[in-house]
Structure formats: C-alpha cells, structure tokens
LUMNULO-879583 format. One record per residue (C-alpha): residue number from 1; x, y, z. Coordinates in Angstrom, 3 decimals. Example, Ala and Ser with C-alpha at 12.3 -4.5 7.8 and 13.67 -1.06 7.14 Angstrom:
<rs>
{1 {12.300 -4.500 7.800}}
{2 {13.670 -1.060 7.140}}
</rs>
This chain:
<rs>
{1 {0.000 0.000 0.000}}
{2 {2.813 2.371 0.911}}
{3 {4.556 1.500 -2.352}}
{4 {1.391 2.304 -4.323}}
{5 {1.164 5.684 -2.624}}
{6 {4.800 6.409 -3.347}}
{7 {4.252 5.455 -6.989}}
{8 {1.206 7.694 -7.256}}
{9 {3.073 10.567 -5.638}}
{10 {5.987 10.068 -8.027}}
{11 {3.710 10.100 -11.086}}
{12 {1.943 13.225 -9.882}}
{13 {5.294 14.898 -9.278}}
{14 {6.433 13.993 -12.798}}
{15 {3.224 15.340 -14.317}}
{16 {3.588 18.564 -12.340}}
{17 {7.201 19.010 -13.465}}
{18 {6.195 18.288 -17.067}}
{19 {3.428 20.906 -16.832}}
{20 {5.867 23.467 -15.425}}
{21 {8.334 22.683 -18.228}}
{22 {5.660 23.147 -20.921}}
{23 {4.552 26.441 -19.420}}
{24 {8.153 27.626 -19.145}}
{25 {8.845 26.687 -22.765}}
{26 {5.710 28.490 -23.915}}
{27 {6.689 31.524 -21.814}}
{28 {10.097 31.654 -23.509}}
{29 {8.536 31.483 -26.979}}
{30 {5.884 34.045 -26.034}}
{31 {8.491 36.518 -24.796}}
{32 {10.479 36.063 -28.015}}
{33 {7.344 36.826 -30.027}}
{34 {6.600 39.863 -27.839}}
{35 {10.104 41.269 -28.354}}
{36 {10.002 40.983 -32.139}}
{37 {6.538 42.574 -32.452}}
{38 {7.372 45.291 -29.918}}
{39 {10.439 46.151 -31.975}}
{40 {8.170 46.663 -34.995}}
{41 {5.726 49.077 -33.366}}
{42 {7.639 50.960 -30.670}}
{43 {9.928 52.882 -33.041}}
{44 {7.086 54.384 -35.113}}
{45 {6.017 56.776 -32.381}}
{46 {9.604 57.973 -31.970}}
{47 {10.165 59.132 -35.565}}
{48 {9.403 62.851 -34.935}}
{49 {11.719 62.862 -31.902}}
{50 {14.461 61.064 -33.833}}
{51 {14.149 63.527 -36.715}}
{52 {14.680 66.375 -34.263}}
{53 {17.503 64.638 -32.374}}
{54 {19.497 63.891 -35.549}}
{55 {18.400 66.997 -37.525}}
{56 {17.059 64.728 -40.249}}
{57 {14.098 64.802 -42.630}}
{58 {11.158 62.412 -42.375}}
{59 {12.334 60.634 -45.554}}
{60 {15.655 59.939 -43.851}}
{61 {14.371 58.979 -40.418}}
{62 {11.711 56.598 -41.762}}
{63 {14.564 54.204 -42.565}}
{64 {14.748 53.513 -38.837}}
{65 {11.485 51.596 -39.324}}
{66 {12.118 50.373 -42.878}}
{67 {15.545 48.864 -42.102}}
{68 {13.983 46.677 -39.417}}
{69 {11.080 45.527 -41.592}}
{70 {13.268 44.913 -44.650}}
{71 {15.712 42.771 -42.655}}
{72 {12.874 40.620 -41.318}}
{73 {11.206 40.230 -44.715}}
{74 {14.425 39.384 -46.548}}
{75 {15.853 36.908 -44.031}}
{76 {12.950 35.158 -42.303}}
{77 {12.894 32.119 -44.618}}
{78 {16.679 31.739 -44.734}}
{79 {17.129 31.823 -40.960}}
{80 {14.284 29.340 -40.560}}
{81 {16.130 26.906 -42.830}}
{82 {19.396 27.571 -40.985}}
{83 {17.651 26.683 -37.724}}
{84 {16.620 23.344 -39.219}}
{85 {20.272 22.644 -40.002}}
{86 {22.137 23.752 -36.858}}
{87 {19.369 23.431 -34.254}}
{88 {16.438 25.783 -33.757}}
{89 {16.961 26.275 -30.015}}
{90 {20.604 27.200 -30.557}}
{91 {19.761 29.678 -33.341}}
{92 {16.909 31.188 -31.308}}
{93 {19.371 31.939 -28.516}}
{94 {21.704 33.569 -31.051}}
{95 {18.770 35.586 -32.407}}
{96 {17.781 36.892 -28.975}}
{97 {21.415 37.816 -28.226}}
{98 {21.696 39.655 -31.567}}
{99 {18.410 41.494 -30.926}}
{100 {19.481 42.470 -27.388}}
{101 {22.959 43.682 -28.357}}
{102 {21.536 45.552 -31.362}}
{103 {19.072 47.291 -29.028}}
{104 {22.002 48.594 -26.978}}
{105 {23.743 49.763 -30.160}}
{106 {20.560 51.583 -31.218}}
{107 {20.473 53.499 -27.925}}
{108 {24.175 54.402 -28.182}}
{109 {24.139 55.431 -31.867}}
{110 {25.694 58.908 -32.289}}
{111 {24.611 59.289 -35.920}}
{112 {21.417 58.441 -37.800}}
{113 {23.120 56.076 -40.241}}
{114 {24.543 54.091 -37.315}}
{115 {21.080 53.910 -35.759}}
{116 {19.666 52.614 -39.070}}
{117 {22.456 50.006 -39.295}}
{118 {21.779 48.906 -35.715}}
{119 {18.048 48.645 -36.490}}
{120 {18.855 46.415 -39.479}}
{121 {20.906 44.198 -37.142}}
{122 {18.004 44.224 -34.698}}
{123 {15.790 43.097 -37.584}}
{124 {18.115 40.120 -38.169}}
{125 {17.531 39.034 -34.562}}
{126 {13.795 39.619 -34.918}}
{127 {13.687 37.529 -38.116}}
{128 {15.260 34.615 -36.235}}
{129 {12.786 34.953 -33.356}}
{130 {9.768 35.226 -35.666}}
{131 {10.860 32.275 -37.799}}
{132 {11.662 29.899 -34.953}}
{133 {9.032 30.556 -32.276}}
{134 {6.295 28.709 -34.175}}
{135 {8.755 26.057 -35.341}}
{136 {9.687 25.236 -31.737}}
{137 {6.070 24.846 -30.603}}
{138 {5.965 21.294 -32.000}}
{139 {8.675 20.093 -29.650}}
{140 {7.569 22.156 -26.660}}
{141 {3.863 21.331 -26.277}}
{142 {1.718 18.221 -26.867}}
{143 {0.211 17.927 -30.341}}
{144 {-3.359 18.250 -29.037}}
{145 {-2.444 21.613 -27.460}}
{146 {-0.815 23.098 -30.561}}
{147 {-3.801 25.335 -31.336}}
{148 {-3.797 26.805 -27.837}}
{149 {-0.064 27.474 -28.077}}
{150 {-0.505 29.235 -31.422}}
{151 {-3.255 31.317 -29.840}}
{152 {-0.915 32.391 -27.039}}
{153 {1.765 33.397 -29.555}}
{154 {-0.848 35.375 -31.497}}
{155 {-1.860 37.133 -28.287}}
{156 {1.724 38.099 -27.498}}
{157 {2.221 39.413 -31.023}}
{158 {-0.909 41.551 -30.695}}
{159 {0.138 42.807 -27.260}}
{160 {3.530 43.832 -28.631}}
{161 {1.915 45.647 -31.548}}
{162 {-0.646 47.477 -29.390}}
{163 {1.720 48.198 -26.492}}
{164 {4.443 49.705 -28.681}}
{165 {2.970 53.180 -29.367}}
{166 {1.768 53.700 -25.775}}
{167 {4.941 52.433 -24.132}}
{168 {7.118 54.251 -26.662}}
{169 {5.341 57.550 -26.048}}
{170 {5.776 57.198 -22.287}}
{171 {9.485 56.325 -22.540}}
{172 {10.240 59.173 -24.947}}
{173 {8.470 61.682 -22.699}}
{174 {10.438 60.594 -19.607}}
{175 {13.883 58.959 -19.968}}
{176 {14.245 59.872 -23.675}}
{177 {14.264 58.182 -27.075}}
{178 {17.121 55.844 -26.128}}
{179 {14.771 54.108 -23.675}}
{180 {12.565 52.734 -26.476}}
{181 {15.521 50.510 -27.396}}
{182 {16.966 49.882 -23.935}}
{183 {13.625 48.474 -22.715}}
{184 {14.442 45.403 -24.839}}
{185 {17.607 44.599 -22.876}}
{186 {16.113 43.220 -19.622}}
{187 {13.370 41.476 -21.608}}
{188 {15.980 39.912 -23.895}}
{189 {18.068 38.695 -20.955}}
{190 {14.943 37.174 -19.381}}
{191 {14.040 35.456 -22.684}}
{192 {17.545 33.982 -22.943}}
{193 {17.279 32.578 -19.404}}
{194 {13.878 31.023 -20.110}}
{195 {15.066 29.435 -23.364}}
{196 {18.132 27.965 -21.666}}
{197 {16.050 26.591 -18.815}}
{198 {12.903 25.267 -20.470}}
{199 {13.235 24.739 -24.238}}
{200 {14.262 21.178 -25.165}}
{201 {17.346 20.702 -27.307}}
{202 {16.249 19.849 -30.852}}
{203 {19.604 19.138 -32.468}}
{204 {18.696 15.440 -32.683}}
{205 {16.048 16.425 -35.264}}
{206 {18.590 17.673 -37.764}}
{207 {18.513 15.976 -41.125}}
{208 {20.972 13.280 -42.095}}
{209 {21.456 14.732 -45.597}}
{210 {23.320 17.860 -44.495}}
{211 {24.700 18.646 -47.951}}
{212 {25.209 22.303 -47.072}}
{213 {23.420 25.605 -46.935}}
{214 {21.969 26.932 -50.200}}
{215 {24.030 30.130 -50.422}}
{216 {23.052 31.007 -54.004}}
{217 {19.346 30.399 -53.431}}
{218 {19.480 32.421 -50.221}}
{219 {21.176 35.352 -51.956}}
{220 {18.680 35.342 -54.832}}
{221 {15.691 35.132 -52.469}}
{222 {17.012 37.924 -50.209}}
{223 {17.567 40.263 -53.175}}
{224 {14.162 39.358 -54.638}}
{225 {12.328 40.047 -51.391}}
{226 {14.250 43.285 -50.839}}
{227 {13.305 44.456 -54.339}}
{228 {9.617 43.683 -53.754}}
{229 {9.556 45.258 -50.295}}
{230 {11.257 48.422 -51.530}}
{231 {8.881 48.626 -54.515}}
{232 {5.946 48.520 -52.102}}
{233 {7.374 50.991 -49.557}}
{234 {9.407 53.644 -51.381}}
{235 {7.237 56.701 -52.002}}
{236 {4.554 54.714 -50.165}}
{237 {4.406 52.296 -53.094}}
{238 {3.199 55.018 -55.439}}
{239 {3.681 54.820 -59.217}}
{240 {7.145 55.702 -60.403}}
{241 {9.955 54.411 -62.597}}
{242 {12.009 53.226 -59.613}}
{243 {9.095 51.302 -58.100}}
{244 {8.297 49.710 -61.465}}
{245 {11.935 48.730 -62.004}}
{246 {12.092 47.140 -58.555}}
{247 {8.936 45.148 -59.272}}
{248 {10.477 43.866 -62.514}}
{249 {13.599 42.859 -60.576}}
{250 {11.395 41.032 -58.047}}
{251 {9.537 39.101 -60.764}}
{252 {12.740 38.144 -62.569}}
{253 {14.360 37.272 -59.259}}
{254 {11.543 34.901 -58.362}}
{255 {11.987 33.116 -61.697}}
{256 {15.725 32.801 -61.079}}
{257 {15.060 31.526 -57.543}}
{258 {12.738 28.774 -58.815}}
{259 {15.386 27.733 -61.380}}
{260 {18.129 27.641 -58.718}}
{261 {15.990 25.580 -56.342}}
{262 {15.227 23.076 -59.103}}
{263 {18.897 22.571 -59.940}}
{264 {20.687 22.661 -56.583}}
{265 {21.335 19.523 -54.524}}
{266 {20.443 21.159 -51.195}}
{267 {17.716 23.746 -51.867}}
{268 {16.738 26.427 -49.413}}
{269 {13.074 25.649 -50.137}}
{270 {12.066 22.241 -51.478}}
{271 {9.559 23.167 -54.179}}
{272 {7.962 19.707 -54.030}}
{273 {6.624 20.785 -50.644}}
{274 {4.114 23.014 -52.439}}
{275 {2.398 19.935 -53.850}}
{276 {0.753 19.758 -50.436}}
{277 {-2.397 21.743 -51.195}}
{278 {-3.257 22.489 -47.589}}
{279 {0.168 23.916 -46.872}}
{280 {0.340 25.968 -50.073}}
{281 {-3.170 27.307 -49.523}}
{282 {-2.200 28.243 -45.957}}
{283 {0.588 30.505 -47.203}}
{284 {-1.590 32.237 -49.790}}
{285 {-4.548 32.621 -47.420}}
{286 {-2.291 34.143 -44.768}}
{287 {-1.052 36.755 -47.230}}
{288 {-4.567 37.589 -48.485}}
{289 {-6.038 37.953 -45.001}}
{290 {-3.116 39.980 -43.634}}
{291 {-3.488 42.342 -46.596}}
{292 {-7.044 43.005 -45.411}}
{293 {-5.930 43.565 -41.812}}
{294 {-3.385 46.131 -42.994}}
{295 {-6.162 47.976 -44.823}}
{296 {-7.870 48.737 -41.495}}
{297 {-4.624 50.243 -40.164}}
{298 {-3.912 52.337 -43.268}}
{299 {-7.415 53.538 -44.137}}
{300 {-8.858 53.771 -40.617}}
{301 {-7.168 57.005 -39.487}}
{302 {-8.197 58.879 -42.649}}
{303 {-11.791 57.675 -42.363}}
{304 {-12.108 58.459 -38.648}}
{305 {-10.636 61.925 -39.146}}
{306 {-12.223 62.891 -42.456}}
{307 {-15.631 61.181 -42.362}}
{308 {-16.372 60.969 -38.615}}
{309 {-14.510 64.189 -37.660}}
{310 {-12.612 62.702 -34.688}}
{311 {-9.596 64.387 -33.124}}
{312 {-6.217 62.676 -32.838}}
{313 {-6.829 61.317 -29.324}}
{314 {-10.192 59.824 -30.295}}
{315 {-8.707 58.309 -33.442}}
{316 {-6.034 56.628 -31.326}}
{317 {-8.628 55.171 -28.968}}
{318 {-10.780 53.873 -31.832}}
{319 {-7.765 52.367 -33.613}}
{320 {-6.643 50.608 -30.429}}
{321 {-9.771 48.444 -30.635}}
{322 {-8.143 46.111 -33.156}}
{323 {-4.953 45.241 -31.219}}
{324 {-6.919 45.058 -27.951}}
{325 {-9.410 42.562 -29.364}}
{326 {-6.576 40.567 -30.944}}
{327 {-4.812 40.387 -27.581}}
{328 {-7.974 39.262 -25.777}}
{329 {-9.089 36.824 -28.486}}
{330 {-5.773 35.031 -29.062}}
{331 {-5.909 32.467 -26.241}}
{332 {-9.644 31.631 -26.648}}
{333 {-9.068 31.353 -30.416}}
{334 {-6.358 28.755 -29.833}}
{335 {-8.658 26.711 -27.611}}
{336 {-11.401 26.878 -30.257}}
{337 {-8.934 25.495 -32.793}}
{338 {-8.184 22.517 -30.529}}
{339 {-11.931 21.874 -30.092}}
{340 {-13.293 22.549 -33.585}}
{341 {-10.340 21.454 -35.679}}
{342 {-8.250 23.670 -37.926}}
{343 {-10.555 23.740 -40.972}}
{344 {-13.797 24.576 -39.151}}
{345 {-12.102 27.125 -36.922}}
{346 {-10.346 28.786 -39.867}}
{347 {-13.563 28.929 -41.897}}
{348 {-15.432 30.443 -38.927}}
{349 {-12.732 33.102 -38.570}}
{350 {-12.895 33.991 -42.266}}
{351 {-16.700 34.235 -42.198}}
{352 {-16.436 36.613 -39.229}}
{353 {-13.898 38.709 -41.142}}
{354 {-16.092 38.746 -44.245}}
{355 {-19.084 39.880 -42.165}}
{356 {-17.061 42.683 -40.592}}
{357 {-15.657 43.818 -43.949}}
{358 {-19.131 43.974 -45.474}}
{359 {-20.728 46.040 -42.689}}
{360 {-17.756 48.270 -41.785}}
{361 {-18.313 50.857 -44.562}}
{362 {-22.060 51.133 -43.830}}
{363 {-22.569 51.153 -40.056}}
{364 {-20.449 54.194 -39.100}}
{365 {-22.565 56.572 -41.220}}
{366 {-25.645 55.489 -39.267}}
{367 {-24.211 54.834 -35.783}}
{368 {-21.027 56.901 -35.679}}
{369 {-17.948 55.637 -33.841}}
{370 {-19.680 52.554 -32.326}}
{371 {-20.633 51.585 -35.871}}
{372 {-16.925 51.548 -36.720}}
{373 {-15.654 49.841 -33.579}}
{374 {-18.062 46.875 -33.613}}
{375 {-17.287 45.664 -37.178}}
{376 {-13.573 46.241 -36.535}}
{377 {-13.787 44.079 -33.405}}
{378 {-15.599 41.344 -35.357}}
{379 {-12.937 41.409 -38.086}}
{380 {-10.081 41.323 -35.589}}
{381 {-11.540 38.453 -33.570}}
{382 {-12.076 36.545 -36.823}}
{383 {-8.488 37.226 -37.826}}
{384 {-7.193 35.919 -34.484}}
{385 {-9.182 32.708 -34.949}}
{386 {-8.087 32.284 -38.572}}
{387 {-4.425 32.845 -37.789}}
{388 {-4.401 30.349 -34.925}}
{389 {-6.153 27.763 -37.127}}
{390 {-4.051 28.406 -40.230}}
{391 {-0.721 28.379 -38.394}}
{392 {-1.681 25.159 -36.619}}
{393 {-2.848 23.486 -39.846}}
{394 {0.341 24.365 -41.704}}
{395 {2.738 23.417 -38.913}}
{396 {1.008 20.089 -38.269}}
{397 {1.645 19.158 -41.922}}
{398 {5.402 19.631 -41.549}}
{399 {8.023 17.032 -40.727}}
{400 {10.227 18.024 -37.793}}
{401 {13.401 18.689 -39.861}}
{402 {11.600 21.352 -41.939}}
{403 {9.693 23.229 -39.236}}
{404 {12.033 26.221 -39.195}}
{405 {11.867 26.807 -42.935}}
{406 {8.065 26.401 -43.079}}
{407 {7.605 28.656 -40.057}}
{408 {9.757 31.207 -41.881}}
{409 {7.507 30.943 -44.940}}
{410 {4.467 31.581 -42.740}}
{411 {6.138 34.651 -41.297}}
{412 {7.071 35.794 -44.785}}
{413 {3.481 35.434 -46.016}}
{414 {2.294 37.684 -43.176}}
{415 {4.994 40.267 -43.812}}
{416 {4.273 40.335 -47.539}}
{417 {0.585 40.790 -46.733}}
{418 {1.357 43.747 -44.478}}
{419 {3.642 45.360 -47.051}}
{420 {1.223 44.743 -49.933}}
{421 {-1.775 45.886 -47.918}}
{422 {-0.118 49.164 -46.948}}
{423 {0.603 49.949 -50.592}}
{424 {-2.219 48.394 -52.626}}
{425 {-5.129 48.998 -50.247}}
{426 {-3.923 52.547 -49.660}}
{427 {-3.919 53.074 -53.436}}
{428 {-7.449 51.614 -53.722}}
{429 {-8.661 54.002 -51.014}}
{430 {-7.054 56.993 -52.724}}
{431 {-8.606 55.973 -56.053}}
{432 {-12.014 55.547 -54.441}}
{433 {-11.979 59.055 -52.993}}
{434 {-11.270 60.478 -56.479}}
{435 {-9.262 63.225 -54.785}}
{436 {-5.725 64.441 -55.385}}
{437 {-5.325 65.214 -51.679}}
{438 {-7.049 62.817 -49.267}}
{439 {-6.596 65.252 -46.386}}
{440 {-8.753 67.790 -48.232}}
{441 {-11.376 65.305 -49.455}}
{442 {-15.014 65.714 -48.469}}
{443 {-16.617 63.236 -46.032}}
{444 {-18.720 61.648 -48.770}}
{445 {-15.634 61.122 -50.956}}
{446 {-13.810 59.485 -48.057}}
{447 {-16.841 57.269 -47.373}}
{448 {-16.817 56.247 -51.036}}
{449 {-13.128 55.378 -50.782}}
{450 {-13.911 53.307 -47.683}}
{451 {-16.655 51.401 -49.518}}
{452 {-14.365 50.616 -52.434}}
{453 {-11.490 49.547 -50.178}}
{454 {-13.587 47.120 -48.195}}
{455 {-15.321 45.804 -51.280}}
{456 {-11.844 44.732 -52.408}}
{457 {-11.126 43.460 -48.877}}
{458 {-14.309 41.365 -48.913}}
{459 {-13.246 39.930 -52.271}}
{460 {-9.862 38.913 -50.850}}
{461 {-11.472 37.213 -47.848}}
{462 {-13.948 35.428 -50.118}}
{463 {-11.009 34.239 -52.233}}
{464 {-9.369 32.870 -49.068}}
{465 {-12.585 31.031 -48.160}}
{466 {-12.819 29.457 -51.611}}
{467 {-9.134 28.526 -51.579}}
{468 {-9.492 26.905 -48.162}}
{469 {-12.509 24.873 -49.311}}
{470 {-10.782 23.755 -52.529}}
{471 {-7.612 22.726 -50.676}}
{472 {-9.693 20.711 -48.220}}
{473 {-11.518 18.887 -51.031}}
{474 {-8.303 18.173 -52.948}}
{475 {-6.535 16.952 -49.786}}
{476 {-9.399 14.555 -49.030}}
{477 {-9.289 13.130 -52.563}}
{478 {-5.509 12.673 -52.428}}
{479 {-5.647 10.693 -49.190}}
{480 {-8.817 8.750 -50.052}}
{481 {-8.186 5.028 -50.704}}
{482 {-8.204 4.014 -54.338}}
</rs>
C-alpha cells in the first residue's frame, strides 16, 4: 500500500514538473514573439523625436522603421532553414542575443546612419525569433495543445503591436528616445534565461542529408524580397519608374530563384513541398487575409478623421480596438482550434472577417464611432481565430526537420501581406476618394473610398474562403483510398 502511494506521488510529481516545463517553454517562446513585435511598433512613435535629435528629414528617419522591416522580410525564410540545419533552439538563442545587443547599439548610436544600421541588425535578430518561435512549438507542447499554443503566440504578437505606441510615447516623454531601445535589454536577458532553462534541445532532429546551406538560393531570395519590399514601400508604393523597375527585378528574381531551387542539390526551399495543397493554400490565405488587416490600419485614421470628424486622441482610442481585441481573443481562439479542428475554426474566422468587412463601410454613417468599432472588433476576432487555425494546420503538416523553414515561410506570407496591404489597399482608397489630396477630401468622398477599399477586402477574404474549401476537397481526394 505504501509503495502504491509512493508510486502515485511520483507520477503526480512527474506530471507537475512536465506541466511546469511546458509552461516555461511556452513563456520563452511568447516573450520572443513579444520582443520581435514590440520592436516593430515601438519605433514608429519615436520618428518625430528622432528627426529632431538627428536633424534629419522624415524621408531619412523613416529608414529607422524600414531597415527593421526589410531585414525581417528578406531573411525570415533563410534563418528558418538555418535553424533546421544547426538546431532551432541554438539559433533562437543567437537571435535573442543579436536582438538584445543591437538594441544597446541603437540606444548608443551617435549618428542616424549608425542607428539605421543597428536597427537592421536588430531586424536580423527579430527575423530569427519570428521564424523559430512557431517552429519550436511542436517540440515544446503536446500535439493536441498546438492550437492553444498558437493562440498564445498570437496574443503576445498583438500585445507587442498594441503596447508599442503607448509604451514608446511614455518612454520618450520621460527617460528619452534611447529608452525605447533599452527596454528590450532586460526582456531579452529574461528570454535567454527562459530558453536555456525550459526549451528542449532539438539538435537530434537535424537531417541526415546535411549537404550544405543553399548560399546562391538564399542570396537570390534575399535580393528578390528586398526588391519587392522596396517597390511597395518607397514613395509609399506610389507609381514611379524606380518602383516599377524594382517590381520587374522582383519578378525576374523569383523566376531565377525557382530555377536555382530546381537545380541545386540542397535547396533552401524544397519546391515539391508546395504539392501539399493544404500547406500551399495556408501561405496564400495568410497573405490575403493579412493584406485586409493592414487595410484597417492604413485607411482607418483617414476615415475616422475625415468622415467621422474625430480628433487625434479619439482616433487613437478607436484604432486601439483592433490590437486590444486581438490580444484578448488570441488564447480563446487557440482553444477553439483545438476543439473545432483547424478547418472549421479557420472557416469560422474567415466568415467573421467577411461579415465585418461587409458592414464596416455602412454602419459608421448610421451609428457613428460605435458603428466603426463593432465591425472592426468582429474582423479582428475573426483574424485571431483564422491565424491560430491556419498556423496550426500548416505546422502540423510539416516534418520536424523542416519546421524552421516552413515557419519562416508563414512569417514571410504575413509580412508580404502587411507590405502589400499598406501599398495596394492605400492606393485603392485613394482611387475611391477620387481626390488628389485625401486630407482635403469631403466626407462623402472618403466614405466612397472606404466602400471601395472594403469591397476589395471582402473579395480577398472570399477568395481565401474558396481557396481553403478547394484545398480541403483536394486533400481529401488525395488521401482517399483508391
């Protein structure tokens, strides 16, 4: 009897320790996600102060933000693949160290160009963290809890995005602009400690066919993504010979990349992977849906100011609805994914987004600010559910040795959606207003631009729904017995 009790106590102790280890691992991944998203949003609010501190123009100081985003976009797939080769836990630790040291260099930068260089280095660390956090979920939590873990990561990303402007404004007003970078240092040190303590070593998952890193493919992909990102961001993606030339370079570069990957022995991205319809659809759907989310961020301030006549403070409060809902909905969304399954949960999220996109242009004219906030909340909650479901579906399809690369592709699809949405949806809104200067446009013209923008947004969401349904049907037929 005493032996039975001892055995029971031992099993309970093991289960408790296992639970603590899982929570610690998830905490380390969550903090890594928070750091990378906080680095994206916290610098935006500091641009006017940085322009004054370095006696620079807005065109010059905006590279403090662009350098970070370009580094992430260009490198996120490559570092994911590198993590698969040398060990994702090891590379994540390197990424956090790089991000932390770069944050110190940002705060100490005596010249603007040094600050921009340090921000690019910080973006390298952020790319590693973004690429590997989702990849490491598979080895850190049980398979049946993957959806919940993805929901937690989505929550931390939303918290970082929403906290950045508020925290950045407070730090600039008190210690000074250097503090918006130094705040990362204690958080980075804490993340490193948590990763060391709780994340399991995954080097045993490395592939046996380590033929080498695809240097040529990596270089071509980095240059291609840089060309596309610059085409979408320079002059706010407006028409121009430079933007057009960069787009041509991006298209040609993608063709060259496909050729290189077909001919090399150890490709950066195995193109045969895209024969998996569910995985390929997941990447495209992520880009389409994130493009729509970016539309709310780009168009929202103009609509709230021009059509609803809100002041800056009220606009900020209304715009904070999206990140706040995303932060609150992330964990419940993950649990819904575990209960409903990835396809049903993803479809439910897209239907919620489609509903919000359809009613967003109409309700504010009848109900004012509440008519804007409610559809925005519906869209954001739907997005949180879709992202948790889509990320889970894609990552569950991946063999362990390729998790880093596939996680990087997921991150890339989101980044490309954000970049494309900022440019294309902004252009659609400007076209819809039929005004040379949006700031001087009449309320009815702005409302018309809003209707056109979200008509396009609804079309993109509908395309994602159709693509998800088709991929599900094709996947079922492929696995059905002959």
